[in-house]
C-alpha positions as CSV (number, residue, x, y, z in Angstrom):
1,M,-29.9,32.2,43.7
2,D,-29.8,28.5,44.4
3,D,-33.1,28.0,42.6
4,I,-31.7,29.7,39.5
5,R,-28.6,27.5,39.7
6,N,-30.6,24.3,40.0
7,A,-32.8,25.3,37.1
8,T,-29.8,25.9,35.0
9,L,-28.4,22.5,35.8
10,N,-31.6,20.7,35.0
11,P,-30.9,17.8,32.5
12,R,-33.9,18.9,30.4
13,T,-32.4,22.4,30.2
14,K,-29.2,20.7,29.0
15,K,-31.0,19.1,26.0
16,W,-32.4,22.4,24.9
17,I,-29.1,24.1,25.3
18,G,-27.7,21.4,23.0
19,F,-30.6,22.3,20.6
20,A,-29.8,26.0,20.8
21,I,-26.0,25.8,20.2
22,G,-26.7,23.3,17.4
23,A,-29.0,25.9,15.8
24,V,-26.3,28.6,16.3
25,A,-23.7,26.3,14.6
26,G,-26.1,25.6,11.7
27,T,-26.7,29.4,11.3
28,I,-23.0,30.1,11.2
29,F,-22.3,27.2,8.8
30,S,-25.1,28.4,6.5
31,L,-23.9,32.0,6.5
32,V,-20.4,30.9,5.5
33,T,-21.5,28.3,3.0
34,W,-24.3,30.1,1.2
35,G,-24.3,33.6,2.7
36,V,-21.0,34.8,1.3
37,D,-21.9,33.3,-2.0
38,A,-25.3,35.2,-2.0
39,V,-23.6,38.5,-1.2
40,I,-21.1,38.2,-4.0
41,L,-23.8,37.1,-6.5
42,A,-26.0,40.0,-5.5
43,S,-23.1,42.5,-6.0
44,A,-22.5,40.9,-9.4
45,N,-26.2,41.2,-10.5
46,G,-26.8,37.5,-10.1
47,Y,-30.3,36.2,-10.6
48,L,-32.0,35.0,-7.4
49,P,-28.8,35.3,-5.4
50,W,-30.4,34.4,-2.0
51,L,-32.2,31.3,-3.2
52,Q,-29.6,28.7,-2.1
53,L,-29.1,30.6,1.2
54,A,-32.8,30.5,1.9
55,V,-33.2,26.8,1.2
56,G,-29.9,25.6,2.6
57,S,-30.1,27.5,5.8
58,V,-33.5,26.3,6.7
59,V,-32.4,22.7,6.2
60,M,-29.1,23.0,8.0
61,I,-30.2,25.1,10.9
62,L,-33.0,22.6,11.7
63,F,-30.7,19.6,11.2
64,S,-27.9,21.1,13.2
65,A,-30.2,22.0,16.1
66,F,-31.5,18.4,16.3
67,C,-28.0,17.1,16.1
68,G,-27.1,19.3,19.1
69,F,-30.2,18.0,20.9
70,F,-29.5,14.3,20.1
71,S,-25.9,14.6,21.3
72,T,-27.1,15.3,24.8
73,L,-29.4,12.2,25.0
74,V,-26.6,9.7,25.5
75,N,-23.6,10.7,27.6
76,R,-21.1,8.7,25.5
77,I,-18.4,10.0,23.2
78,W,-19.1,7.4,20.6
79,F,-22.7,8.6,20.3
80,T,-21.6,12.2,19.9
81,F,-19.1,11.0,17.2
82,L,-21.8,9.3,15.3
83,T,-24.2,12.3,15.6
84,W,-21.7,14.9,14.3
85,F,-20.1,12.7,11.7
86,G,-23.7,12.1,10.4
87,W,-24.1,15.9,10.3
88,G,-20.9,16.2,8.3
89,A,-22.0,13.6,5.8
90,F,-25.4,15.3,5.4
91,S,-23.7,18.7,4.9
92,I,-21.6,17.3,2.1
93,Y,-24.7,15.8,0.5
94,I,-26.7,19.0,0.6
95,C,-23.8,21.2,-0.6
96,S,-22.9,18.9,-3.4
97,N,-26.5,18.3,-4.6
98,L,-28.3,21.6,-4.1
99,P,-26.4,23.5,-6.9
100,F,-26.6,20.6,-9.4
101,Q,-29.6,18.5,-8.6
102,Y,-32.2,20.8,-7.0
103,L,-31.4,24.4,-8.0
104,Q,-32.6,24.1,-11.6
105,S,-36.1,22.9,-10.4
106,L,-36.3,25.6,-7.8
107,I,-35.4,28.4,-10.3
108,T,-37.8,27.1,-13.0
109,S,-40.6,26.8,-10.6
110,I,-40.1,30.4,-9.6
111,N,-39.6,31.6,-13.3
112,P,-41.2,29.1,-15.8
113,L,-39.7,31.2,-18.6
114,L,-36.3,29.6,-17.8
115,S,-37.6,26.1,-18.3
116,G,-35.6,24.6,-21.1
117,E,-33.1,27.5,-20.9
118,I,-31.0,26.3,-18.0
119,S,-29.5,22.9,-17.5
120,Y,-27.5,21.9,-14.5
121,A,-26.1,18.4,-15.1
122,P,-24.3,16.4,-12.4
123,L,-20.6,16.8,-12.5
124,E,-18.4,14.2,-14.2
125,H,-15.8,12.7,-11.9
126,P,-16.9,14.3,-8.7
127,E,-14.6,12.1,-6.7
128,G,-11.9,14.8,-6.4
129,R,-14.2,17.3,-4.8
130,L,-15.8,14.7,-2.7
131,F,-12.4,13.4,-1.4
132,V,-11.3,16.9,-0.3
133,A,-14.7,17.6,1.3
134,A,-14.6,14.2,3.1
135,I,-11.0,14.8,4.5
136,I,-11.7,18.4,5.7
137,G,-15.1,17.3,7.0
138,F,-13.6,14.4,8.9
139,V,-11.1,16.6,10.6
140,C,-13.6,19.3,11.4
141,C,-16.2,16.9,12.7
142,L,-13.6,15.3,14.9
143,F,-12.9,18.6,16.6
144,I,-16.5,19.5,16.7
145,T,-17.2,16.2,18.6
146,L,-14.2,16.7,21.0
147,F,-15.2,20.3,21.8
148,F,-18.9,19.7,22.0
149,Q,-19.1,18.4,25.5
150,N,-16.9,21.1,26.9
151,T,-18.9,23.8,25.1
152,L,-22.2,22.3,26.3
153,S,-20.9,22.0,29.9
154,Q,-19.7,25.6,29.9
155,V,-22.9,27.0,28.5
156,W,-25.0,24.6,30.7
157,S,-23.3,25.6,33.9
158,G,-23.8,29.3,33.2
159,M,-21.2,30.3,35.8
160,Y,-18.8,32.3,33.6
161,I,-20.3,34.0,30.6
162,G,-16.8,34.9,29.2
163,T,-15.6,31.3,29.4
164,S,-18.9,30.0,27.9
165,L,-18.7,32.4,24.9
166,F,-15.0,31.6,24.3
167,S,-15.8,27.8,24.3
168,L,-18.7,28.4,21.9
169,L,-16.5,30.5,19.6
170,V,-13.7,27.9,19.5
171,W,-16.3,25.2,18.7
172,L,-17.9,27.3,15.9
173,I,-14.5,27.9,14.2
174,F,-14.6,24.3,12.8
175,F,-18.1,24.9,11.3
176,I,-16.6,28.0,9.6
177,I,-13.6,26.1,8.2
178,F,-15.9,23.3,6.8
179,G,-18.3,25.8,5.4
180,V,-15.6,27.8,3.6
181,T,-14.3,24.5,2.1
182,L,-17.7,23.4,0.8
183,D,-18.4,26.9,-0.6
184,D,-15.2,26.9,-2.6
185,L,-15.6,23.3,-3.8
186,Y,-19.2,23.6,-5.0
187,H,-20.0,27.3,-5.6
188,G,-16.7,28.9,-6.5
189,S,-16.6,28.1,-10.3
190,S,-20.1,29.0,-11.1
191,R,-20.0,32.2,-9.0
192,N,-16.8,33.2,-10.7
193,A,-18.4,32.8,-14.1
194,I,-21.2,35.2,-13.1
195,F,-18.7,37.6,-11.5
196,V,-16.5,37.6,-14.6
197,T,-19.4,38.2,-16.9
198,N,-20.7,41.1,-14.8
199,Q,-17.2,42.6,-14.5
200,T,-16.7,42.4,-18.3
201,I,-20.1,44.1,-19.0
202,Q,-19.3,46.8,-16.6
203,T,-15.9,47.4,-18.2
204,A,-17.6,47.7,-21.6
205,V,-20.1,50.2,-20.1
206,D,-17.4,52.3,-18.5
207,H,-15.1,52.3,-21.5
208,P,-17.1,52.2,-24.8
209,E,-14.0,53.4,-26.6
210,Y,-12.6,49.9,-26.2
211,F,-14.9,48.7,-29.0
212,S,-13.3,51.0,-31.5
213,S,-9.9,49.3,-31.0
214,P,-9.7,45.6,-31.9
215,K,-6.6,45.3,-29.8
216,L,-8.1,46.9,-26.7
217,S,-11.4,45.0,-27.0
218,A,-9.5,41.7,-27.1
219,E,-7.2,42.6,-24.2
220,K,-10.1,43.7,-22.0
221,H,-12.3,40.7,-23.1
222,V,-15.2,43.0,-24.2
223,S,-15.1,41.9,-27.9
224,G,-17.8,39.3,-27.2
225,F,-20.3,42.1,-26.6
226,I,-19.7,44.0,-29.9
227,K,-23.2,43.1,-31.2
228,Q,-24.9,44.0,-28.0
229,Q,-23.4,47.4,-27.3
230,T,-26.7,49.3,-27.1
231,W,-28.1,46.9,-24.5
232,L,-25.2,47.0,-22.1
233,V,-26.4,50.1,-20.2
234,R,-29.7,48.4,-19.4
235,D,-30.3,46.8,-16.0
236,R,-29.1,43.2,-16.0
237,K,-29.5,39.9,-14.3
238,I,-27.1,37.1,-14.8
239,I,-27.5,33.4,-14.3
240,V,-25.5,30.3,-15.3
241,K,-27.2,28.6,-18.2
242,S,-25.1,25.4,-18.4
243,Y,-21.5,24.2,-18.0
244,D,-19.3,21.4,-19.1
245,K,-19.1,18.4,-16.7
246,L,-15.7,19.6,-15.3
247,M,-17.0,23.1,-14.7
248,E,-14.2,24.7,-16.8
249,T,-16.4,26.4,-19.4
250,F,-19.8,28.0,-18.9
251,E,-22.8,29.3,-20.8
252,V,-24.1,32.4,-19.0
253,L,-27.5,33.9,-19.6
254,V,-27.8,37.6,-19.3
255,D,-31.2,39.4,-19.1
256,F,-30.7,43.0,-20.2
257,D,-34.2,44.1,-19.0
258,G,-36.0,41.8,-21.4
259,Y,-33.3,41.3,-24.0
260,W,-31.7,37.9,-23.5
261,V,-28.1,37.1,-24.4
262,T,-26.1,33.9,-24.0
263,C,-22.4,34.4,-23.3
264,Y,-19.7,31.8,-23.3
265,E,-17.1,32.1,-20.5
266,A,-13.9,30.1,-20.3
267,Y,-10.9,30.6,-18.1
268,N,-12.0,34.0,-16.8
269,S,-12.9,35.6,-20.1
270,I,-15.9,36.0,-22.3
271,T,-15.4,34.6,-25.8
272,I,-18.6,35.4,-27.6
273,C,-22.2,36.4,-26.9
274,K,-25.2,35.9,-29.0
């Protein structure tokens, strides 16, 4: 029993426990930041809904694991602060650049037919989103730092499994809060454009009688699909084609099993498709 206890308290073991809980934190953060987005996009017939999750999670799980490892190297609070605040800054960078800088290249490399069709420009005046992300990130990373040593010690000691799990769960809450914030800031608008487009198409499929009434078709926002009625029953995949630099209006590309349509979405309604 003493041999097991001494092995558990080995400083080398402590480093790998830091690596492990960092990887767990990165996994939870990725699932909240990109996983929820992927599930919603998949349910809304989004095109390549898991792409950002696949790329973002690999990067963040590895980076978080190494941050957990490095945090155990120097037993000083300032070093832990620097490590996890660096993690927070990198998280904001990835979340703010993956959808706008890298996603277009990833999609067109997978499907060259979309080259020249989609255009994801950097946002104009991103300071507002960045300010909110920085404030929430600062607070979350502060608590992540403060709870890290306690969580590490509880897991490292291995004496009380219940206490160790509770400490880990409390620590992970701040990764969840930060992930939810970044998801809403950088994915919410484009995800909503795809969701609204899919919902409008499904409404038109379920109620074709709306097209015979100009009033109803306008009220239900299906009038934009009048020229594409015969295609609506086909399988579909939806992707954001472009957006204005404030992300208030969107061009959405819909693939009706080989028939391509561009729809214009603004303020939760489809205006026209062609």
